[in-house]
N, C-alpha and C positions, 0 to 999 in steps of 0.2 A: 430328507424322506427316509423313513425306515424301509429297509428292503423286505417288504412283506412277502408271504408265500406266493401271492398272485403275480407280483412283479418279478420275483425270482424265477417263477415258472416261465415267464416270457423271456427272461435273460437266458435261462438254460436252453430254451428252444433255439435262440439265436446263436449261442455258443456252440451247441451241438452241430448246427448246420455249417458253421464256419471252421470247426476244429476236428470233427470226427474223422478218423483215419490219419490225422496228422502225427508227426513224429516229435517226441519230446527231445529237444536239442540241448536245452540248458535249464538249470534250476538254481534260483538264488533266493535267499531269505534276508532281505535288507533290514527287517525289523523282527522282533521276537514273534509277533503275531501276524506276519505278512509274508506271503510267498509269491514269486513270479515265475511262471513256466514259460519258456520260449518254445513255441510249437511251430514246426515247419509244415505247411499244408497249402496246397494249391499254388506252389511256386513262390510262396511268400512266408516270411516269419511273422508270427503273431505273439504278442506278449499278454498272457493271461494273468491278471492280478487277482489274488485271493487274500482278502484282508479280514481278520477277526478282531479289529479294533472296536472297542465298545460302541463308540459314537459313529463309526464309519464302516461297519461291517458290510462287505459287499463282494461281488465277483463281476468282472467285466474285462474286456480287452483294453489295453492302455498303450499310450505312446510316451508316457512319462519315464524318463531314465532314472533308475534308482542305483545308489552305490551299494556295493556288496561288502560285508565284513571281510577283513583279512583272514579270519578263521571262521568258516561256516558253522552255524549252530548244529547240534546233533540231528535235529529233524531234517535239515537240508542235506546233511551228509548221507543219511539213511535213504532219502528219496533219490539222491544222485546214484547211490549204489544200486538201488533196485530198478528204477524206472527210466534212467537216462537212455535214450534210444528206443523207448517203448512207444507204442501206438495208442492214441486216444480211441477207445471203443465207443464210449457214449458219455454224454453229460446230461443229467436229468435231476429232477427234484424228487425227494422221498416224502411220502405221506402228504403230498400237496402242502407242505409246510416250508419253513425257512431252512431247509436242509438240502444242500447241493452235493450230488455224488458224481465224481469223475472216475470212470473205470478205465484202467490202462493195462494193455496187454504187453508183455515183455518176455525175454528169455531168461530163465534162472541160471544158476551156476552150472547146472547139468546140461544146459542147452535146450531144456524143454520149455514149452510155452507156459506162462503163468499169468495170473491177473492180480492186480492190486487195486485198491480204491483210495482215493483221497476224498474224505467226507468233510464238507464245510458247513458248520452249523452257525447260522447268522441269527443270534438270539440276544442282542444287546450285550450286557456285561458278561453273559455266559457264552459268548461266541467262541468258536474253537476251530482249529484245523486238525483233522485226525487222519493219520496214515494207517490204513488197515490192510493186512495180508490176505492171501487167498483163502486162508482158513477161518477168516472172520475175526482174527485176534488183532489187537492194536499193536502196531510196531512202534509208533511214537506219536506225539501230538504237540501242538504249539503250547498248550496249557495242560499241565498234568493235574488232574483232579482226584485227590484222595478222600478218604472218609471224613477227614477233618473239615474239608471244604464242602463236601456234599454227602449227605447220608442217603440220597436217592440213587445216584449213579456215579460210579467212579470211572475215570478215564486215565488208565495207566498202561504202560507197555505190558503185553502178555495177557491182559484181560480181553474177553470177548467183547466186541463192540455191540452196544445196544442202543437202539433209538431212544431219544428222550421220551418220557412218559406221554402217552396220548391223552388228548383233552376231550375226546368223545365228540368232536365237532364234525360237521359235514364237510368233506373236501370241497374246495372252491370249484373244482372242475367237474364235480358230480352233483351239483345243486339242482334239485327238482322242486318246483313250486310247492307241491303238496307236502313233501318231506320237510321243507323249510318252514312251512306254515305249522306243521305239527310240532316242530322244535320251538317255535316262538309262541304258539297259542298258550294262553293262560299266563303269560309273562307281561309285565307292565313296565314301560320305561321309554326313553328315547329310542327311535328305531335304529339309529346307528350303533347303539350299545347292544341291542338285540342281535344285530348282524354280526358284530365282533364276537359275541359269545356263542353264536350258533354256527358260523362258517369258519373253517380253518384258513389261515394265511391272510387274514384281514388286518391291515393297519387302521388306526383310527381315521385317517384321512380318506382311505379307500372306502371304509364303511360309511363315512359321511357323503361321499360321492354317490354311492349306491342309494342312500336314503334320498338324496336330492333328485336323482334320476327317477326314483319311484314315486315321490310325493311332491317334488318341487321345493323341498325344504331340507336343510341339513339337520334341523332341530325337531323334525316331526316326531310326535309321540304316538306310541302304539294304540293308545286309547282313543285317539282322535282321527284315525284313518281306517280305511278298508284294508286290514292286514293281509288278507288273502290276495287281493289285487296287487299290493305292494310286493308280496313274495313272487308273484308271477313276473312282475317287472324286474325284480332283482335277478331272478334266474335267467331271464332273457338277456339282461345286461352282461352277466358273466359269461354267457355263451358267445356274445358278439364281440367282446373285448379283444380276444386273440386275433380277430380278423379286422380290427380297426386300429392297428398300431399306428402311433404318430409320436415317436420319441421327441422330447422337447425339454428345454429348461424353462421354468417359469421365473419371470423377472419382475420385481416391484417397480414402482414409479421412479425410484432413485437408481435403477439399473443394477441392483444387487440381486444375485441368484437366490431364489427362495426354495426351489424344489426341482427335482428331475422327475419326469413322468413318462410312462410308456404309452399312454393313450390320453385322449383329450379329457380333462376334468371340467365338466360343465359347471360344477360348483365354484370353480376358481377362474371363470372366464374374465374376471376383472383384472387378472394378471397378464402381462405381456408374455407371449410364447415365442421362444427361439428354437426352431426345429433342428433336428439332427438326423442324418441318414440312418443311424442305427442306435439302438438303446445303449450299447456299450459306449459309443462316442458321447452320448448325452451324459451318462454316469461318469465317464472319465473327466469330462469338462467340469461337471458340477462338483465332484469330489476333489479335484486337483488342488485347488487353493484351500479348500476346507480341511482336507486331510493334512496338508503341509502345515497349516496354522495349528491344528490340533497336535501334531508331532512336535512342532517348535515349542508350543505351550508346555507340553509334558517335559521336554528335555531342558527347558529354560527354568523350570520351577525351582530346582536346586540352586541355580545361580541367582535367581531372584531372592530366595531366602538368605543366601550368603551376603548378597549386596545390602539387603535391608538390615541385616544384623550388624554389618560394619558401618552403615550409615548411622544407626542408632548408637553404636559405640562412639563414633566421632562426635555426635550431638551431646552425649553425656560428658565426654572429655572436654568439649568446648565450653559447656556450662561450668564445669569445675575450674577451668582455666580463666574464664571471665570472672568467676567468683574470687579467685586468687588475685586477679588484676585489680578488682575493686578493693580488696583487703590491703593492697599496697598503697592505696591513696592516702594513708596516714603517714607516708614517708616524710613529707615536709613538716608535719606536726612533730615527729620524733626529732628531726634535725634542729627545729627551732627550739624545742625544750632543752635539748642537749647543749646548744650554744648559750642560751640565756642562763641555764644553770651553771655552766662553766664560768660565765662572767660574774655570777653573783653567789659563789660558793660560801661567802661570809654570811649570807642571809639564811642559809640552810643549817639546821641543827641535826646532828646525828641522832637517829631514833625518831625523827619527825616523819609523819605520813604525808605531809604536803607543805609546800612553800609557795609564796607568791613573789614573783620577781617582775621587774619592769620590762615591758616588751618594747625595746628601743627600735624595733623595726616598724612600728606604727606611730603615727603622729600623736603627740601627747603622752607617749609611753605609758599606755594603760597597763595595769598589773595583770599578769598571766598566772593562772593557777597551775602548778606543776606537781603531779603525784610522785611520791617517793616511796622507796622500799626501806622501811625502818631498820632493816638488818644491815643495810649498806651505808657507807659514808657518803657525803655529798658528792665527792669526786667520782666514786664508784657508780652513783646514780646517773651522773652525767655520761659516764662511759656506757652505761646500760642503754641510754637513749640513743647514743651514736651507733651502738650495735644493732638496735632495732631499726634505725634509719638505713644502715647498710644492708640489712636482711631484706627490708621492704624494697630497697632499690634493686637488689639482685632479683628478687621475686618479680618485680615489675618488668625487668628486662627479659627474664626467662619466660614469663607468662606471655609477653608480647610475641616472642619468637615462637612459642608453642601454639599460640592462637593462630598465627600466620600459617604455620605448618599444618595444623589440624584443619583450618578452613580450606586450605588447598586440597587436602585429602578428601574432605567432605564434598567439595566441588567435583573432584574426579569421580568419586563413587556415585554421586547423583547423576553425573553425566553418563556413567556406565549403565545405570538404571534406565535412563532415557534411551540409550543405545539398544538395550535389551528389548524394549518395547517395539523397536523398529525392525528387529530380526524377523525376516520372512523366509530365509533359506538356511539350510544346515551349515553352509560354508560361513555365513555371517556369524552364526552362533559359535562355531568352532573357533573363529578368529577372536571373538570376544573372550571366550574361555581361555585361550592361549595367553592372551594379554593378562588376564587376572591370575593365571598360573605364574607368569613371569614376575609379577609383583607380590606373589605370596598370599593372595586372598583365597585361592582355592588350591587343593593339592593336584599335582600333575596326574593325569589319567594314565595309569600304567596297564590298563586292561588289555589283554591280548586281542580281544574281540573289537578292536577299534576299526573305524571305517578306513577304506583306502584314502590316500591323500586327496582331499577335495580341491577343486580348482579355486583360485582366489575369487572372492566375491567382487561384485562390481557395483559402483554407485548407481543410484537411480537416475534415470534420464527423462527429462520432460521437454516438451516443445511449447514455447510461449506463443501467444496469438500472433506475434510478429514473425514467427518461424524460427527464432533463435533457439539453440539448444541450451538447456540448463541442467547442470549436474549437481546432485545432492548426495553427500556422504551419509552412510548409515551406521558407521562405527568409527572408532578412532583410527584404525588402520586405513580405512577408506578416506577419511578426512585428511590424514597426512599425505597420502598419495595424490589425492585430488588437488590439494593446495600446492603440493611440491611440484607437480607437473604442469600447473596452469601457467599461461603466458603472463609476463609482467604487467601488461596493460589490460588484462581481463579483469572484470569486476568480481570481487569476493564479498560474500555476505555472511552474516552470523547474527543470531538473536543476541541482543545486548545484555550482558551480565547474567547469563543463565546457560545451562547446558543445551547444546543443540548441534545441528549438522553444519558442516562447512558447505557453502553453496557457491558455485562458479557459473557465471554467464559466459559461454564460449564465444570467443570473438571480441573484438574491441568496439568501444563506443556504442553500447546498446541504448535504445531510446528509453524515455522515462517510463513508458508503459511496461516495458520488459523488465526494468529494474523493480518496479512495483510488483509484477508477477512473481519475480524471483524472491523478493522480500516476504511475500505471503507464503511461499514455500518454506523459506527459512523459519518463519514463525510456526508453520504447521509441524515441521520436524524439529521442534524445540520443546523444552519443558513447559513453555507457555502456551502450548497448543490449545488448551481449554479456555484460555482468556479471550476476551473480545477485542482487546487491543494489545499488541506486542511491539516493543521497540526493537528495530533491527538495524544494525550498523552495516554500512557498505563502504568499501574503499577499493583502490586498485590492488591487485595481487602483489605488486612491487613493495607495498607498504606493510605487508604481512610477514612477520619473522617468527621463527621457532627458536626459542632460547636453547643454548647448549644444555643438554642433560635433562630437558623438560620431558614430562610424560607424554605418551602418544596423544595426539589430538589437541595439545595445548599450544597456543600461539599468542603473540602480542601484535598489535597493529596501530597505526597512526593515520592521520589525514582522513579520518572517517566522517561520513555523514550519517544521520539517523532518520529513519522513517518509522512512524508508528502505524502499524497495519493490523487488519483483521486476518487471522490465519486462513489460508486456503482450505477448502473442504476436500476430503479424500476424493470424492467423485470429480471435483473440479480439477484436481492435480493429476488424475490418471491420464496417460497418453492414449 
């Protein structure tokens, strides 16, 4: 859901009621475009999250814990200097648009009262967090905008803060039917588009809802309706919305969150609604997984490119090595010609280009044609064939060794690509990166602005229909720990001959249904997850061994059985 002006206004009203008069105790900036203020008010601490992420720009109270950089960014340090200990005066929107202003009163260096403003602009890819002094000048911002980025408005320290250019629309909280009709009259098109172009703070979905409430259709056309009557209905709806709050998350038939809403959307009554006590709680729940997935996607992009580049390098190397191996297949031909020429030197004449000699290795001793270098003697030609044989033999041995080594590296890299897709938390991504650094695939991150030490990631935990616990590793480190700490008689599973997670069924002697459930999880969290049938091996943990010096996640096993299963679905596997 885009955080449009209407919804942001409702959020601001809620935040002002909860935080006005509160004391700013702590400020962190876990991401370049995200700030969290810890505010003490009413005997409790509240965490106010302000995010200018392009796809998840928003403001709401949160219970999510975020890690802080060891060295705070400049904006965070400036805010700590100026407003730590300050009081929240008010939280409101500006121009009835997607701009939130937080005014904070504090004491300056001279002990006098002063006021600063944190202005949050939630405008898609142009979103920003701007810290403004009492004189109206910018102290700093999450994103600095110079004339090369925007010729319309610069956002730089020292410049006076200016609101984004006005669009000339009617503020959503000041809509009157006659004024709205005057703005729309003479225009032709879908009603929801006329609403968006005439009223400020309208997302496409909110405009469609207002169209539905006014006409019974999201796609109503202005030429086919009583436009004035529709304007009356729209004005009445906008007046009634603040008094009919019902924060909720809309969920589709598969149980996946689709949107977070502040009030009932009649046009989306077909979606299941999960209510929340406050709008902040609804937004926090909706964005929690989505924001983390977006962050992980951004942070894993460079690793993904590195892994793909190395996979392609290994594939090219493997093709050349297989080509060399094919070239060595003439090895026996060279040996045979060398031996037969040595045994029949009297038949070869110096300067001849070819000689035919009897092949006494075959029945009937047919004649074999042997090519000669006319510059060499018959004996030298024989030695040349023996040298070609030895070279081909060495190439065959070397190529076979290189192919085995390159194939193992390719399997490892493809496994890491598969592990990267499973990353859902920053700790998992950090562990994967550290492993790639260890083996030299990526350079060590020497940035001083690294995060505090993250706690170790944990394997996924599922409950089978029988009630048994099943653990699934998400990266090589988890796989090693999971397999290494499992009991000898617990069942261990892994997709056959492909990258995938190690899976452990906790406890001994699981029933067949539990093994099948675990096998489907092993198939889901493997490279074969998109296939309809995936072979999965299972054996007792006692038969799983890690060779000395093997890379993380690599094991060998015996006494296995194989099941061919359909991978579990994501919704099926969730606890």
